[in-house]
C-alpha positions in Angstrom: 87.9 86.7 -61.5 89.6 84.7 -58.6 87.2 82.0 -56.8 88.1 84.5 -53.6 86.9 87.5 -54.7 83.5 85.7 -56.0 82.8 84.2 -52.8 83.3 88.1 -51.5 81.0 89.5 -54.2 78.1 86.6 -52.9 78.7 87.8 -49.4 78.5 91.6 -50.4 75.7 90.8 -52.7 73.6 89.1 -50.1 74.1 91.4 -47.0 72.5 94.1 -49.9 69.8 91.7 -50.7 69.3 91.2 -46.8 69.0 95.1 -46.2 67.2 96.7 -48.9 66.3 100.2 -48.9 63.4 101.8 -51.3 64.9 104.6 -53.6 65.8 108.3 -52.1 66.1 106.3 -48.6 69.6 104.2 -49.4 71.5 105.5 -46.9 73.2 102.3 -45.1 73.3 100.8 -49.1 75.4 104.1 -49.9 77.8 103.6 -46.4 77.8 100.1 -47.4 79.3 100.7 -51.1 81.6 103.4 -49.7 82.8 101.0 -47.0 83.8 98.8 -49.7 85.3 100.9 -52.0 87.6 102.1 -48.9 88.6 98.6 -48.3 89.6 98.9 -52.2 91.4 101.8 -52.0 89.1 103.5 -54.8 88.2 107.1 -53.8 85.4 108.6 -54.5 82.8 111.4 -53.8 79.2 110.9 -52.4 76.0 112.3 -52.1 75.4 113.3 -55.5 71.9 113.6 -56.4 71.1 111.8 -53.4 72.9 109.0 -52.3 74.6 108.5 -55.1 78.4 107.9 -54.9 81.0 108.0 -57.8 84.4 106.1 -57.2 87.3 106.8 -59.8 90.1 105.3 -60.8 92.8 106.9 -63.2 95.8 104.6 -64.8 98.8 106.2 -67.0 98.6 108.5 -69.2 95.8 108.3 -71.3 93.0 110.9 -72.0 90.1 108.7 -72.0 87.4 108.2 -69.8 84.1 106.0 -69.3 81.8 105.7 -66.8 80.0 102.0 -65.5 76.7 102.5 -63.6 74.8 100.4 -61.5 72.2 101.0 -59.3 71.3 100.3 -55.6 67.9 100.8 -54.7 65.1 98.5 -53.8 60.9 97.9 -54.4 57.7 98.0 -52.2 57.7 94.0 -52.7 56.9 91.4 -49.7 59.8 88.7 -50.2 58.5 84.9 -50.6 61.8 83.2 -51.3 62.7 81.6 -47.3 66.5 82.2 -48.2 68.7 82.5 -45.5 69.7 85.7 -46.4 66.0 87.2 -47.3 65.2 90.9 -46.5 65.2 91.9 -42.8 63.2 94.7 -44.0 59.4 94.1 -43.9 57.5 94.9 -47.3 60.9 95.9 -49.1 62.5 93.8 -51.4 65.4 94.0 -53.9 63.1 92.2 -56.4 65.0 93.3 -59.5 68.6 92.5 -58.5 69.9 96.2 -57.8 71.7 93.9 -55.0 73.6 92.3 -57.9 74.6 94.8 -60.1 75.8 96.9 -57.0 78.0 94.3 -56.1 78.8 93.6 -59.9 79.9 97.2 -59.8 82.3 96.7 -57.1 83.4 93.8 -58.4 84.5 95.7 -61.7 86.3 98.3 -59.4 88.4 95.2 -57.4 89.0 94.0 -60.8 90.6 97.6 -62.4 92.2 98.1 -59.3 94.0 95.1 -59.7 95.3 95.4 -63.3 98.0 97.7 -63.9 97.6 96.9 -68.2 94.9 100.0 -68.9 95.4 103.7 -69.3 92.8 106.0 -68.2 90.1 106.9 -66.1 87.0 104.7 -65.0 83.9 106.6 -63.0 82.2 104.1 -60.7 78.3 105.6 -60.6 76.1 104.0 -57.5 73.0 105.4 -58.8 70.0 105.4 -56.1 65.9 105.8 -57.1 66.5 104.1 -60.5 62.9 102.4 -60.0 60.9 105.4 -61.2 62.0 108.2 -58.8 64.1 109.9 -61.2 67.5 108.5 -59.4 69.7 109.1 -62.9 68.0 112.7 -63.7 69.0 113.8 -60.1 72.5 112.4 -60.7 72.8 114.3 -64.0 71.2 117.3 -62.7 74.4 117.2 -59.7 76.6 117.7 -62.3 77.8 114.0 -62.8 79.0 114.4 -66.3 81.1 118.1 -65.7 82.6 116.8 -62.5 83.3 113.0 -63.7 83.7 114.0 -67.5 83.1 110.3 -69.1 82.7 110.4 -72.7 81.3 107.2 -73.0 79.0 105.4 -70.1 78.0 101.8 -70.1 75.7 99.7 -67.8 73.6 96.2 -67.1 70.6 94.3 -66.2 70.2 91.0 -65.2 67.7 89.1 -67.8 65.8 86.1 -65.9 65.1 83.9 -68.6 68.2 84.6 -70.8 70.5 81.6 -69.9 73.1 82.3 -67.1 75.9 84.6 -68.1 74.8 84.6 -71.7 75.2 88.8 -72.6 72.7 90.2 -75.1 73.7 93.5 -76.9 70.8 95.1 -78.9 71.8 97.5 -82.1 69.5 100.6 -81.2 66.5 100.5 -78.9 66.9 98.4 -75.9 63.8 99.6 -73.3 61.0 101.7 -73.6 60.3 104.9 -72.6 57.2 105.2 -70.8 54.6 107.5 -68.3 51.9 107.5 -65.8 48.7 107.4 -66.0 46.2 108.4 -63.7 42.6 109.2 -64.6 39.9 110.8 -61.9 36.2 110.5 -62.6 33.8 112.4 -60.2 30.3 111.5 -60.5 27.3 112.0 -58.4 27.4 109.7 -55.4 23.4 108.1 -53.8 22.1 105.2 -52.9 22.7 101.9 -54.8 18.9 101.5 -55.3 18.1 104.5 -56.8 20.4 104.4 -59.5 18.7 107.2 -61.5 19.5 110.1 -59.1 22.8 109.3 -59.0 25.7 109.7 -61.6 27.9 106.5 -61.5 31.3 106.8 -62.1 31.7 103.2 -61.4 30.0 102.3 -64.7 32.0 105.4 -66.7 35.6 103.6 -65.6 33.9 100.2 -67.0 33.4 101.9 -70.1 36.2 103.8 -70.3 39.1 100.8 -69.3 37.4 99.2 -72.6 37.8 101.9 -75.0 41.5 102.6 -73.8 42.2 99.3 -74.7 41.1 100.1 -78.5 44.1 102.9 -78.5 46.9 100.2 -79.1 44.3 97.9 -81.0 43.2 100.3 -83.5 45.0 103.6 -83.4 49.1 102.2 -83.3 50.5 100.9 -86.6 50.5 97.2 -86.3 54.8 97.5 -87.0 55.0 99.8 -84.1 55.5 98.7 -80.7 53.3 100.2 -77.7 51.5 99.3 -74.3 48.5 101.1 -72.1 48.2 98.5 -68.9 45.6 99.9 -66.5 46.3 98.3 -63.1 44.8 99.9 -60.3 41.0 100.7 -59.9 40.0 102.6 -56.5 36.5 103.6 -55.6 33.4 102.8 -53.5 33.1 101.9 -49.9 30.1 100.4 -49.3 28.4 97.8 -51.6 24.5 99.7 -51.4 26.5 102.9 -52.1 27.0 104.2 -55.6 30.4 105.9 -55.3 31.3 109.4 -56.0 34.6 108.9 -57.4 37.0 106.7 -59.1 40.7 106.9 -59.3 42.2 104.5 -62.9 45.8 104.2 -62.7 48.3 102.5 -65.0 51.0 103.2 -67.3 51.8 103.8 -71.3 55.0 102.4 -73.0 56.3 103.0 -76.5 59.9 102.7 -78.1 59.2 105.8 -80.7 58.1 109.7 -79.4 55.6 109.8 -82.3 53.6 106.6 -81.0 53.2 108.4 -77.4 51.8 111.5 -79.5 49.1 109.4 -80.6 48.3 107.4 -77.3 48.0 110.9 -75.5 46.1 112.2 -77.9 43.4 109.6 -77.9 43.8 109.3 -74.2 42.6 112.4 -73.9 39.8 112.1 -76.5 38.4 108.8 -75.2 38.2 110.5 -71.4 36.5 113.3 -72.5 34.2 111.2 -74.9 33.3 109.0 -71.8 32.8 112.6 -69.5 29.9 113.3 -71.7 28.7 110.1 -72.2 28.0 108.9 -69.1 27.3 112.8 -67.6 30.5 112.4 -65.5 33.9 114.8 -64.9 36.5 112.8 -66.3 40.4 113.8 -66.0 43.5 112.3 -67.0 46.9 112.9 -66.1 49.7 112.1 -67.8 53.2 111.8 -66.3 56.2 111.3 -68.7 59.2 109.4 -67.3 62.5 107.7 -68.6 62.8 108.1 -72.3 63.8 104.5 -74.6 67.2 103.6 -74.3 69.4 103.7 -77.1 72.4 101.7 -77.5 74.3 103.9 -80.0 76.6 102.1 -82.8 79.8 102.3 -81.7 79.5 101.2 -78.0 77.1 98.6 -78.7 80.4 97.2 -80.9 82.5 97.7 -77.8 80.0 95.9 -75.6 79.9 93.2 -77.8 83.6 93.2 -78.4 84.3 93.4 -74.8 82.0 90.1 -73.9 83.9 88.6 -76.9 87.1 88.8 -75.4 85.7 86.9 -72.4 84.4 84.3 -74.6 81.0 84.9 -73.0 77.8 83.4 -75.4 76.6 86.8 -77.0 73.1 87.4 -78.4 72.1 89.6 -81.0 68.7 88.7 -81.7 66.5 89.7 -78.7 63.8 92.0 -78.9 63.4 95.2 -77.1 61.5 94.9 -73.5 58.7 97.3 -72.8 60.1 98.1 -69.6 61.5 101.1 -68.9 65.5 102.2 -67.5 66.3 105.2 -66.3 69.8 104.2 -67.8 68.2 106.4 -71.0 68.8 110.0 -69.0 72.7 109.2 -69.2 72.4 108.1 -73.1 71.1 111.4 -73.7 73.7 112.9 -72.7 76.6 110.6 -73.4 77.0 108.1 -75.9 76.7 104.7 -74.5 75.3 101.1 -74.5 73.1 99.0 -71.9 73.6 95.1 -72.4 71.5 92.1 -70.4 73.4 89.0 -68.9 71.1 86.8 -68.8 70.2 85.4 -64.6 69.1 81.8 -66.1 66.1 80.0 -66.2 62.6 82.0 -65.9 60.6 80.5 -62.5 56.9 81.1 -61.8 57.3 84.3 -59.3 60.8 84.9 -60.0 60.6 87.2 -62.5 61.9 90.6 -62.4 59.6 92.6 -59.4 58.2 89.1 -58.6 58.1 87.8 -54.9 60.2 85.1 -55.2 62.7 86.7 -57.6 66.9 86.5 -56.7 69.9 87.4 -58.5 71.7 84.8 -59.6 75.0 84.8 -57.8 76.6 82.4 -60.5 76.9 85.3 -62.5 78.6 87.5 -60.6 82.0 86.7 -62.5 80.5 87.5 -66.1 79.1 90.9 -64.7 81.6 92.1 -63.1 84.2 91.0 -65.8 82.3 92.2 -68.5 82.0 96.1 -67.0 85.8 96.0 -66.3 86.4 94.5 -69.9 84.2 97.5 -71.8 86.0 99.6 -69.4 89.5 98.6 -70.9 88.3 98.1 -74.4 86.4 101.2 -74.7 89.4 103.1 -73.1 92.1 101.1 -75.7 89.2 102.6 -78.7 89.9 106.1 -78.2 
């Protein structure tokens, strides 16, 4: 990684940060990636599973084939960084570092394109719609692994709070599976001064929220890991009217499918009980999302070996996160590993999905070099 390449990657990353696009709308971002790949002389195919782009490099005669993945989409968050390259798209922000992931993968492509020491094929996967919109599933469904028959796949996520440039590699579970929870409570609206003539969904919602919090506390083995977070509550317009309908929204997260089954069953049971108790209709809807991100043993070993070759600081003692990542869809089809690369100290409001978050450009050399090195290491292992 030369200073010149680092400077170029920084410029690219900041351009992407200033021009974020939401999932399923990454047309300009994908075009930017394609322009940079063209500059690097790397062939690619576009519009895979939406705005997905896959570039391919082949060296020598080895038959091994490895995939490297980065995500491209931003979030519906209003930026509050005050940076000179802050988002120019109101209400849209790269608050999770996908701008840095994309620039890092372009950097890895540049490094491997300039290196003649390796043999095999590397596919560079630029994925749209990671933030809960099915981008990985769409690319897999569009024939990703049939059209680009890689045998292993690797990726990373920047990690605020982890020292800059430190690489964390998990043995087994890395990030959680989860689902969206929506609960509609329908009662009978009426005058706030005559509550006996109504069936109050607001009061039912209050009892329901408290009762649902007992699921993890009393229904899940303390040695397991689970989260049920109820994050939205909508209902009512007037202060002198008891509303007719309330909607609750949230998410559940877990590391084992057996825990998911317990949580779903208890949500349904508690909703039925609240409906009976308060004479309202309670309809829960649970839509499962990404699977658990689980590193396979050999590939976790290759990820660590690549980090050690770079003389990076390696951590193996970090607990898995309850955040989700649709990299899980790739790992359901191919062995692979997903690592965290430290983004530096955690600041208030600058955590992932925070309005003052920013990807640390100082870690671009580490991220690009690790991706290039893990590809070389995996190909040599074949």
